[in-house]
C-alpha positions as CSV (number, residue, x, y, z in Angstrom):
1,M,19.6,-6.2,13.7
2,A,19.6,-4.4,10.4
3,D,16.6,-1.9,10.3
4,V,13.2,-3.4,9.5
5,D,10.3,-1.9,8.6
6,Q,7.4,-2.1,11.0
7,A,4.4,-2.1,8.9
8,T,5.8,-5.0,7.0
9,R,7.6,-7.5,9.5
10,Y,4.8,-8.3,11.0
11,R,2.0,-10.4,9.2
12,R,-1.3,-10.7,10.9
13,V,-3.1,-14.1,10.9
14,K,-6.1,-12.9,13.4
15,R,-7.7,-10.8,15.9
16,L,-7.6,-13.0,19.2
17,G,-9.5,-10.6,21.1
18,A,-10.5,-7.0,22.2
19,G,-11.6,-4.8,24.8
20,G,-12.4,-1.4,26.0
21,M,-8.7,-0.2,25.7
22,A,-7.0,-2.9,23.3
23,T,-7.1,-5.2,20.7
24,V,-4.3,-8.1,20.6
25,T,-3.8,-9.9,17.5
26,L,-1.8,-13.1,16.6
27,A,0.4,-12.0,14.0
28,E,4.0,-13.4,12.3
29,D,7.4,-11.9,13.2
30,T,8.9,-12.2,9.4
31,V,12.0,-11.3,10.6
32,L,12.5,-14.2,13.6
33,G,10.2,-16.1,12.0
34,R,7.8,-17.2,14.8
35,F,4.1,-16.1,16.3
36,V,3.9,-12.4,18.0
37,A,1.1,-11.2,19.9
38,L,0.5,-7.1,18.9
39,K,-1.6,-5.6,21.2
40,R,-2.8,-2.6,19.7
41,V,-4.3,0.5,22.5
42,H,-7.4,2.4,21.9
43,G,-6.2,6.0,22.6
44,G,-8.0,8.7,24.4
45,G,-7.6,7.0,28.0
46,N,-6.5,8.9,30.8
47,D,-3.1,8.9,32.5
48,R,-4.6,6.5,35.1
49,E,-6.1,3.9,32.8
50,M,-2.7,4.0,30.4
51,L,-0.7,3.4,34.0
52,R,-3.0,0.6,34.5
53,L,-2.9,-1.3,31.2
54,R,0.9,-0.5,30.9
55,R,1.2,-2.3,34.2
56,S,-1.1,-5.0,32.9
57,T,0.8,-5.7,30.0
58,M,4.2,-5.7,31.5
59,S,2.9,-8.3,34.0
60,T,1.7,-10.3,31.3
61,V,4.9,-9.9,29.2
62,T,7.3,-10.7,32.6
63,R,5.0,-13.9,32.7
64,L,5.3,-15.0,29.4
65,V,9.2,-15.0,29.4
66,C,9.4,-16.8,32.4
67,I,7.5,-19.7,31.0
């Protein structure tokens, strides 16, 4: 795949939700032509919190890919 400008690749559609550590946004991937969920992590968490968030995110991604 050719280099893609990440700032313009995703067109934000709407905010899906937010919590203490991250915000999730529905976006359209303009390269692949499909909808995706973008998770933006808020900085400032300690290592333990970031590890928990990473595990939670990977678990969710694994479930979505297996569907």
